[in-house]
C-alpha positions in Angstrom: 19.2 23.0 -82.8 15.8 21.5 -82.2 13.3 23.3 -80.0 11.9 21.3 -77.1 8.1 21.3 -77.3 6.5 23.5 -74.6 4.3 20.6 -73.2 7.3 18.3 -72.9 9.3 21.1 -71.1 6.4 21.6 -68.7 6.2 17.9 -68.0 9.9 17.6 -67.4 9.8 20.6 -65.1 6.9 19.1 -63.1 8.6 15.7 -62.8 11.8 17.3 -61.6 9.8 19.5 -59.2 7.9 16.5 -57.9 11.0 14.5 -57.4 12.7 17.4 -55.7 9.7 18.0 -53.5 9.6 14.4 -52.4 13.3 14.4 -51.6 12.9 17.6 -49.7 10.0 16.2 -47.7 12.0 13.1 -46.8 15.0 15.2 -45.6 12.8 17.6 -43.6 11.0 14.6 -42.0 14.2 12.7 -41.3 15.5 15.9 -39.6 12.4 16.2 -37.5 11.2 19.4 -39.2 7.6 18.2 -39.2 6.0 21.7 -39.2 7.9 22.6 -42.4 6.7 19.4 -44.0 3.1 20.2 -43.2 3.4 23.8 -44.4 5.1 22.9 -47.7 2.7 20.0 -48.4 -0.2 22.4 -48.0 1.2 24.6 -50.8 2.0 21.7 -53.1 -1.3 19.9 -52.5 -3.2 23.1 -53.3 -1.7 22.8 -56.8 -2.0 19.0 -57.2 -3.7 16.7 -54.6 -3.1 13.4 -56.4 0.5 12.9 -55.2 0.8 10.0 -52.7 4.1 11.0 -51.1 2.9 14.5 -50.3 -0.1 13.1 -48.4 2.0 10.4 -46.8 4.7 12.6 -45.4 2.1 15.2 -44.4 0.3 12.4 -42.4 3.6 11.2 -40.9 4.5 14.7 -39.7 1.0 15.3 -38.3 1.4 11.9 -36.5 4.7 13.0 -35.0 3.1 16.2 -33.8 0.2 14.3 -32.2 -2.3 15.9 -34.6 -4.1 12.5 -34.9 -7.4 13.7 -36.4 -5.5 15.5 -39.2 -3.1 12.6 -39.7 -6.0 10.2 -40.2 -7.4 12.5 -42.9 -4.1 12.7 -44.7 -3.3 9.0 -44.5 -6.8 7.9 -45.6 -6.2 10.2 -48.7 -2.8 8.6 -49.2 -4.5 5.1 -49.2 -6.5 6.0 -52.2 -3.4 6.9 -54.2 -1.3 3.7 -53.8 -1.7 0.0 -54.3 1.0 -0.7 -51.6 -1.3 0.0 -48.6 0.4 -2.0 -45.8 2.7 0.7 -44.4 -0.1 3.3 -44.4 -2.5 0.9 -42.7 0.1 0.1 -40.0 0.4 3.8 -39.3 -3.4 4.4 -39.4 -4.0 1.5 -37.0 -1.3 2.8 -34.6 -2.9 6.3 -34.7 -6.4 4.9 -33.9 -4.9 2.8 -31.1 -3.2 5.9 -29.6 -6.4 7.9 -30.0 -8.2 5.2 -27.9 -10.3 4.3 -30.9 -9.7 0.6 -30.5 -12.6 -0.6 -32.7 -11.1 1.2 -35.8 -7.6 0.0 -34.9 -9.0 -3.6 -34.7 -10.7 -3.2 -38.1 -7.5 -2.1 -39.8 -5.3 -4.7 -38.1 -7.8 -7.3 -39.4 -7.4 -6.0 -42.9 -3.6 -6.3 -42.6 -4.0 -9.8 -41.2 -6.1 -10.8 -44.3 -3.0 -10.0 -46.4 -0.5 -11.5 -44.0 -2.2 -14.3 -41.8 0.9 -15.1 -39.7 2.0 -11.6 -38.9 3.1 -11.9 -35.2 3.1 -8.1 -34.6 -0.4 -7.7 -35.9 -1.8 -10.8 -34.0 -0.2 -9.5 -30.8 -1.7 -6.0 -31.3 -5.2 -7.6 -31.9 -4.9 -9.7 -28.8 -4.0 -6.7 -26.7 -6.8 -4.6 -28.2 -9.4 -7.3 -27.8 -8.4 -7.7 -24.2 -8.6 -4.0 -23.6 -12.2 -4.1 -25.0 -13.0 -7.1 -22.7 -13.5 -9.3 -25.7 -11.7 -12.2 -24.1 -12.8 -15.0 -26.5 -11.3 -13.1 -29.5 -8.2 -12.3 -27.4 -7.8 -16.0 -26.6 -8.1 -16.8 -30.3 -5.3 -14.3 -31.1 -2.9 -15.6 -28.4 -3.7 -19.2 -29.3 -2.7 -18.5 -32.9 0.4 -16.7 -31.8 1.5 -19.8 -29.8 1.0 -21.9 -32.9 3.7 -19.7 -34.5 5.9 -19.3 -31.5 5.2 -22.2 -29.0 7.8 -21.1 -26.4 6.9 -17.5 -26.0 6.3 -16.9 -22.3 4.5 -13.6 -22.8 1.9 -15.1 -25.1 1.2 -17.9 -22.6 0.9 -15.3 -19.8 -1.6 -13.2 -21.8 -3.6 -16.3 -22.8 -3.8 -17.4 -19.2 -5.0 -14.0 -18.1 -7.8 -13.9 -20.6 -8.9 -17.4 -19.8 -9.0 -16.4 -16.1 -11.2 -13.5 -17.0 -13.6 -16.0 -18.7 -13.8 -18.0 -15.5 -11.7 -21.0 -16.7 -9.2 -20.9 -13.9 -7.9 -24.5 -14.0 -6.9 -24.0 -17.7 -5.6 -20.6 -17.0 -3.4 -22.0 -14.3 -1.8 -24.4 -16.8 -0.9 -21.6 -19.1 0.4 -19.5 -16.2 2.7 -22.4 -15.3 3.8 -22.6 -19.0 4.7 -18.9 -19.0 6.8 -19.4 -15.9 8.4 -22.6 -17.2 9.6 -20.8 -20.3 10.8 -17.7 -18.3 11.6 -19.0 -14.8 13.4 -15.8 -13.8 10.3 -13.7 -14.4 8.9 -12.8 -10.9 5.6 -11.6 -12.4 4.9 -15.0 -14.1 5.8 -16.8 -10.8 3.3 -14.6 -8.9 0.6 -15.1 -11.6 0.8 -18.9 -11.3 0.7 -18.7 -7.5 -2.3 -16.4 -7.7 -4.1 -18.9 -9.9 -3.4 -21.7 -7.4 -4.8 -19.5 -4.6 -7.9 -18.7 -6.6 -8.5 -22.4 -7.1 -8.0 -22.9 -3.4 -5.3 -25.5 -4.0 -3.7 -24.8 -0.7 -1.3 -27.8 -0.7 -0.1 -27.2 -4.2 0.3 -23.5 -3.5 2.3 -24.1 -0.3 4.6 -26.6 -2.1 5.1 -24.1 -4.9 5.8 -21.3 -2.4 8.4 -23.4 -0.6 10.1 -24.3 -3.9 10.1 -20.7 -5.2 11.5 -19.3 -1.9 14.7 -21.2 -2.5 15.1 -19.1 -5.7 13.5 -15.8 -4.4 14.1 -16.0 -0.6 13.2 -12.3 0.0 10.1 -12.2 -2.2 7.4 -10.6 0.0 4.6 -11.8 -2.3 5.6 -15.5 -1.6 6.1 -14.9 2.1 2.8 -13.1 2.8 0.9 -15.8 0.9 2.7 -18.5 2.9 1.6 -16.6 6.0 -2.0 -16.4 4.7 -2.1 -20.2 4.0 -0.9 -20.9 7.6 -3.6 -18.7 9.1 -6.3 -20.4 6.9 -5.2 -23.6 8.6 -5.5 -21.8 12.0 -1.7 -22.0 12.5 -1.8 -18.4 13.7 1.6 -18.2 15.5 3.4 -19.6 12.4 1.4 -17.3 10.2 2.2 -14.3 12.3 5.9 -15.1 12.2 5.8 -15.1 8.4 3.8 -11.9 8.2 6.4 -10.3 10.6 9.1 -11.5 8.2 7.3 -9.9 5.2 6.9 -6.6 7.1 10.6 -6.6 8.1 11.4 -6.8 4.4 9.3 -3.7 3.7 5.9 -5.2 2.9 3.0 -3.0 3.9 0.5 -4.1 1.2 -3.2 -4.0 1.8 -3.2 -7.8 1.8 -0.6 -7.9 4.6 -2.4 -5.2 6.6 -5.7 -7.1 6.4 -4.6 -10.6 7.0 -1.8 -9.9 9.5 -4.3 -7.8 11.5 -6.8 -10.7 11.4 -4.1 -13.2 12.5 -3.1 -11.0 15.4 -6.8 -10.7 16.4 -7.2 -14.5 16.4 -4.1 -14.7 18.6 -5.7 -12.2 21.0 -3.0 -9.6 20.3 -5.6 -6.9 20.0 -3.3 -3.8 20.3 -1.2 -4.9 17.2 -4.3 -6.2 15.4 -5.8 -2.7 15.7 -2.7 -1.1 14.3 -2.7 -3.2 11.1 -6.5 -3.1 10.6 -6.5 0.7 10.9 -3.9 0.9 8.1 -6.1 -1.4 6.0 -9.3 0.4 6.7 -7.8 3.8 5.7 -7.8 2.5 2.2 -10.9 0.2 2.4 -13.3 2.0 4.7 -16.3 0.2 3.4 -15.1 -3.3 4.2 -17.9 -4.4 6.5 -16.3 -7.5 8.0 -13.1 -5.8 8.9 -14.9 -2.7 10.2 -16.8 -5.0 12.5 -13.6 -6.9 13.4 -11.8 -3.7 14.5 -14.8 -2.7 16.6 -14.6 -6.0 18.4 -10.8 -5.6 18.8 -11.3 -2.2 20.4 -13.8 -3.7 22.7 -11.5 -6.6 23.7 -8.8 -4.0 24.2 -11.1 -2.1 26.7 -11.3 0.9 24.3 -15.1 1.0 24.5 -15.5 4.5 23.1 -13.5 3.7 20.0 -15.4 0.5 19.6 -18.8 2.3 19.7 -17.4 5.0 17.3 -16.3 2.3 14.8 -19.8 0.7 15.1 -21.5 4.0 14.4 -19.4 4.3 11.2 -20.6 0.9 10.0 -24.2 2.0 10.4 -23.5 4.9 8.1 -22.7 2.6 5.1 -24.8 -0.6 5.9 -28.3 -1.1 4.6 -28.5 -4.9 4.6 -30.8 -6.2 7.4 -28.7 -9.2 8.4 -25.6 -7.0 8.6 -27.4 -4.3 10.7 -28.5 -7.1 13.1 -24.9 -8.3 13.3 -23.7 -4.7 14.1 -26.5 -4.2 16.7 -25.5 -7.4 18.4 -21.9 -6.3 18.6 -22.9 -2.9 19.9 -24.9 -4.7 22.6 -21.8 -6.7 23.5 -19.7 -3.6 23.7 -22.2 -1.7 25.8 -22.6 -4.7 28.1 -18.9 -4.8 28.7 -18.7 -1.1 29.0 -21.5 -1.1 31.7 -19.6 -3.6 33.7 -16.5 -1.5 33.4 -18.3 1.7 34.5 -20.1 -0.1 37.4 -16.7 -0.9 38.9 -16.1 2.9 39.1 -18.2 4.6 41.8 -18.4 7.9 40.0 -19.9 6.6 36.8 -23.2 4.7 37.7 -25.4 7.2 36.0 -23.6 6.8 32.7 -23.8 3.0 33.1 -27.6 3.3 33.4 -27.9 5.4 30.3 -25.8 2.8 28.3 -27.9 0.0 29.7 -31.1 1.6 28.3 -29.4 2.0 25.0 -28.6 -1.7 25.0 -32.3 -2.6 25.4 -33.3 -0.4 22.5 -30.7 -2.2 20.3 -32.1 -5.6 21.3 -35.7 -4.6 20.3 -34.5 -3.1 17.0 -32.6 -6.3 16.3 -35.7 -8.3 17.1 -37.7 -6.2 14.7 -35.3 -6.7 11.9 -34.8 -10.5 12.5 -37.6 -12.0 14.6 -36.0 -15.4 14.5 -32.4 -14.6 15.6 -31.6 -17.0 18.5 -29.0 -14.8 20.1 -31.4 -11.8 20.2 -34.2 -14.0 21.6 -31.9 -15.4 24.3 -30.6 -12.0 25.3 -34.2 -10.6 25.6 -35.2 -13.6 27.7 -32.3 -13.0 30.1 -33.0 -9.3 30.2 -36.7 -9.7 31.1 -35.8 -12.4 33.7 -33.4 -10.1 35.4 -36.0 -7.4 35.4 -38.4 -9.9 37.0 -40.8 -9.6 34.1 -41.5 -13.3 34.2 -44.3 -13.6 31.7 -42.3 -11.8 29.0 -39.2 -13.8 29.9 -41.2 -17.0 29.7 -42.4 -16.0 26.2 -38.8 -15.6 25.0 -37.4 -18.7 26.8 -40.1 -20.8 25.2 -39.2 -19.3 21.8 -35.6 -20.2 22.3 -36.6 -23.7 23.4 -38.6 -24.2 20.2 -35.6 -23.3 18.1 -33.2 -25.7 20.0 -35.4 -28.6 21.0 -34.0 -30.7 18.2 -30.5 -29.8 19.1 -27.9 -32.5 19.8 -26.9 -30.5 22.8 -28.8 -32.3 25.5 -27.6 -30.0 28.3 -29.0 -27.0 26.4 -32.4 -28.7 26.1 -32.4 -29.6 29.8 -31.4 -26.0 30.7 -34.5 -24.6 28.8 -36.8 -27.2 30.1 -35.7 -26.5 33.7 -35.8 -22.7 33.3 -39.3 -22.8 31.8 -40.6 -25.0 34.7 -39.0 -22.7 37.3 -40.6 -19.6 35.8 -44.0 -21.3 35.5 -43.8 -22.3 39.2 -42.9 -18.7 40.2 -45.8 -17.4 38.2 -48.2 -19.9 39.8 -47.2 -18.8 43.3 -47.6 -15.1 42.4 -51.3 -15.6 41.7 
C-alpha cells in the first residue's frame, strides 16, 4: 500500500475543509443565521483571508444585519478576489444607496452600466439617484435611454416628465405626462400630474376640457373637482365655483388648496362667515401667507368682528418687513378702525373709545405716508382728514398732491372734483385773511 505524501494529504484536507466551509456558509445564510456566518468567517479568515466566498457571505450577512460599513469592507475585499464582479457590485451599490451615499452608488452603477449598457434595472436606479441628487439633466438622459429600450413604459414617461418640469421645460414635461397617462389610463396619479402641468402652463381651457373628460371616468375624484372649482373662480364664476368646492368638501376634501381657494371664493361672494371658517383652517397650516392673512382680516372687518380684524392685522406686522406690504396692512388697519369708530359712535356709552381709535388711525396714516410718500390712497385720506379738521392749508397741500397724480387720468369727473375742491379751499383761505 502506497503512502499518500503529507503535502498532498494537507492539500486534500484544506480543499475538503474549504468546500465544506462554503457549503456551511451558504446553508447558514439561506436559513437566516447571519450572526453565525459572521462569527465562523472571522475564524476562517484569520487563517486564510484570500477566499472569495468567505468574504462574500460575510458581507451578505452583514448587509442583512444592517451593518453597512462592515459589509462595504467585506464586499470590497471580495471584489479583489474574483473576476466575476457584477453580483458584488450590485450589492455594494445597493448598500451605498441605502446608506444615503448616493454618489458612491452612482459611481458603481455606472461601472456596471459600462459592462451592460442596456441594463434597465441599473438605468432606472441611476435615474432615481440623479433625481434625488437634483441632477435633473443626467436623470433626463437615463429616462430617455430607458424609453428607447421600453417605449411604452408609463413610469419612465412620468419620471422623465417630472425631471423636465424641474428644469423649467413645462410644455415638454406636459407631453410626457400625457404619454404616461395614455399608457396607463387607470393610474390616478398620472392623470393628476398631467392636469397639474396644464394648470402650471395656465392652459385653462385645455385643463377644463381634460377635467370634464376625466370626471366621466373618475366622478368622485376630489382633485379634479377642486381644480374645476378653482378654474371657475379664476373666471369670476364664483357661485359655480362655490358649488364645486362644496361638492369636493362633501366628498371629504379638506386639502389646503380647497381651504384656501374655497375661502377666497366665499369672500368674493360676500359670504364672510363661511370664508373666515375656511381661511382659518388654511392659515393654521400656513400662518405666514401674507395675502390670506390680510384677506381674513378684511373678512373679519366686513363681518363686523373688528377686534378680531385688528388682532389679525397685528399678527401680520409681526412677520412682515417689506415696506409696500406694511403700507398695505396700515391701510387696512385704517379701514378697520374707521369702520370700528362708526360702529362705536352709534353706541352712546363708547365715544371715548372711538376717539382713542380715531387718533390711532391718524398715526397709521402718517406712518404709511412716511413709508410711501407717493401712495395716492394715503394722500387722499390725509387730505380728507385735514379738511374735516378744518386745517385748510394742510388739506390744500394734499389735495394738490392728489391732483398732480391724477391730472392725466381718463376720469374727467375725478379731475373736475379736484379742481373744484382746490378752488373752494383757496377761496376759504382768502376770506380767512
